[in-house]
C-alpha positions, -999 to 999 in steps of 0.1 A, spaced: -286 -241 -505 -275 -205 -511 -284 -180 -538 -248 -169 -538 -218 -181 -557 -192 -196 -533 -157 -211 -534 -143 -238 -511 -107 -226 -509 -94 -258 -492 -108 -292 -498 -90 -326 -501 -113 -338 -528 -90 -366 -537 -90 -383 -503 -106 -417 -501 -134 -406 -478 -149 -386 -506 -141 -408 -536 -172 -431 -535 -196 -401 -536 -175 -376 -555 -195 -373 -587 -228 -369 -569 -212 -346 -544 -198 -323 -571 -232 -321 -588 -248 -312 -554 -221 -285 -548 -228 -269 -581 -265 -268 -574 -258 -253 -540 -239 -224 -556 -203 -237 -550 -187 -231 -583 -150 -235 -575 -131 -259 -552 -94 -255 -545 -77 -288 -539 -42 -288 -522 -21 -319 -525 -2 -330 -493 26 -353 -505 43 -365 -537 20 -396 -536 -11 -375 -544 2 -348 -568 -9 -368 -598 -44 -376 -584 -50 -340 -575 -39 -327 -609 -61 -353 -627 -91 -340 -608 -89 -308 -628 -96 -327 -660 -96 -303 -689 -96 -271 -669 -67 -247 -672 -56 -229 -641 -75 -196 -647 -102 -208 -671 -137 -204 -658 -153 -223 -687 -156 -256 -668 -182 -283 -672 -217 -267 -668 -229 -290 -640 -199 -293 -616 -176 -268 -599 -143 -259 -614 -115 -280 -597 -84 -260 -590 -53 -281 -580 -23 -271 -559 8 -292 -553 30 -292 -522 43 -312 -492 24 -309 -460 45 -310 -428 28 -341 -416 42 -361 -446 79 -352 -445 90 -386 -431 113 -403 -456 115 -373 -480 146 -355 -491 154 -324 -510 152 -345 -542 114 -344 -535 116 -306 -538 132 -310 -572 104 -333 -582 79 -308 -569 95 -281 -591 94 -304 -621 57 -312 -615 48 -275 -613 67 -268 -645 50 -297 -663 15 -288 -652 18 -251 -648 -14 -244 -668 -35 -263 -642 -18 -256 -609 -31 -225 -591 -10 -225 -559 19 -242 -541 7 -262 -511 -3 -274 -488 29 -264 -470 37 -249 -436 50 -256 -401 33 -277 -375 46 -272 -339 29 -302 -324 43 -326 -350 77 -310 -346 76 -319 -309 66 -355 -317 90 -361 -345 119 -336 -336 118 -324 -372 114 -287 -368 145 -278 -388 133 -300 -417 98 -285 -416 113 -250 -418 136 -259 -446 108 -274 -467 85 -245 -460 112 -220 -472 118 -242 -503 81 -239 -510 82 -201 -507 111 -200 -532 91 -222 -556 60 -200 -553 81 -170 -561 99 -188 -590 66 -198 -606 47 -167 -596 21 -186 -576 4 -181 -542 10 -203 -512 -15 -225 -492 -1 -224 -456 -8 -249 -428 -2 -237 -392 -6 -253 -358 12 -240 -327 35 -222 -352 23 -186 -359 56 -170 -347 77 -195 -368 57 -190 -399 56 -153 -396 94 -151 -391 100 -172 -422 76 -151 -443 93 -119 -431 127 -133 -439 117 -149 -472 86 -130 -485 61 -148 -506 58 -123 -534 24 -136 -546 7 -140 -512 -16 -168 -506 -40 -182 -480 -33 -190 -443 -54 -222 -442 -78 -228 -412 -68 -196 -395 -72 -195 -358 -56 -169 -336 -56 -133 -325 -63 -101 -344 -26 -92 -342 -16 -125 -357 -42 -121 -384 -30 -86 -392 6 -98 -395 -4 -122 -423 -27 -96 -440 2 -71 -440 23 -98 -458 -3 -101 -486 -22 -132 -473 -59 -140 -470 -72 -160 -441 -91 -192 -446 -121 -195 -423 -138 -228 -418 -161 -248 -396 -141 -242 -364 -162 -210 -360 -191 -233 -352 -175 -242 -319 -182 -221 -288 -146 -226 -277 -134 -207 -308 -143 -173 -293 -109 -158 -299 -110 -166 -336 -147 -155 -338 -139 -122 -322 -110 -117 -346 -133 -126 -375 -157 -98 -365 -129 -72 -368 -111 -84 -399 -114 -64 -431 -137 -82 -454 -111 -82 -482 -89 -106 -461 -114 -135 -457 -119 -167 -478 -141 -197 -470 -130 -233 -466 -141 -267 -454 -108 -287 -452 -131 -317 -461 -130 -345 -453 -108 -337 -423 -126 -339 -389 -129 -328 -362 -107 -298 -369 -133 -285 -394 -161 -282 -368 -198 -290 -370 -197 -312 -340 -189 -345 -356 -211 -342 -388 -196 -356 -420 -175 -329 -436 -178 -323 -474 -173 -292 -496 -211 -287 -493 -203 -274 -457 -189 -242 -472 -225 -230 -474 -227 -235 -436 -194 -217 -431 -208 -188 -452 -239 -187 -430 -219 -187 -398 -197 -159 -412 -228 -138 -420 -240 -141 -384 -207 -126 -372 -205 -97 -397 -224 -64 -401 -224 -65 -439 -252 -80 -459 -249 -116 -472 -248 -102 -507 -219 -80 -499 -200 -107 -481 -204 -133 -508 -194 -108 -535 -163 -97 -515 -151 -132 -507 -153 -143 -543 -133 -112 -553 -108 -122 -526 -104 -157 -543 -99 -140 -576 -72 -118 -561 -54 -148 -547 -55 -166 -580 -47 -133 -599 -79 -136 -620 -88 -103 -637 -120 -96 -656 
């Protein structure tokens, strides 16, 4: 439990692994100080379920139920789920955003995955869908939630060529300080998750120590494992408290300053002004 207010900036709360315990889990999150959970959809099949999780919340309304976190949905097409999809699905995505614009806070999860591209020989399709997501984000004045794996140069090149005017979050960032700086200069925040619990993540940890505090947000990627760290433990949005504690161990600022700055970073991504 933490005395600070936190946000999980990337959690697949609609996935079946979390469904049986979701109500209890959300209550536990709120008690632990986790007051917001951003939920990215990954394919047309789960756009509806993600949007429905937000219940009566509007996109930037903080007056959510008093005992659960505010659920903030995003819609997009993850590069893992492109098989069988066509540009008609981009049109459907645009229609979904337009229909639910008061609830949706970002476009994503989208991105480019180099390992999947090698397996499925679909790199051109991944790039085309990613660029289409950037255009939609600009059209609807929304940030992007960006997936990367073995693809930093490709993603950076596309963002340079087709800038995302409203920034966003580079989900599960791992990489060098130079790569991080490239994204920050393009207006993105970096999602930091449980991978920093691994000793083998020293490059990312060293980068994390040097990053400006106003570039960092926290995430769990729950229920995904093992990419979210914690050596095989079950991953839920409650783990964002552990990520916060790990971050504090790597930074010189006080926990109070870190928590305050990170929540401000989320507000900036979502364009919340007080």
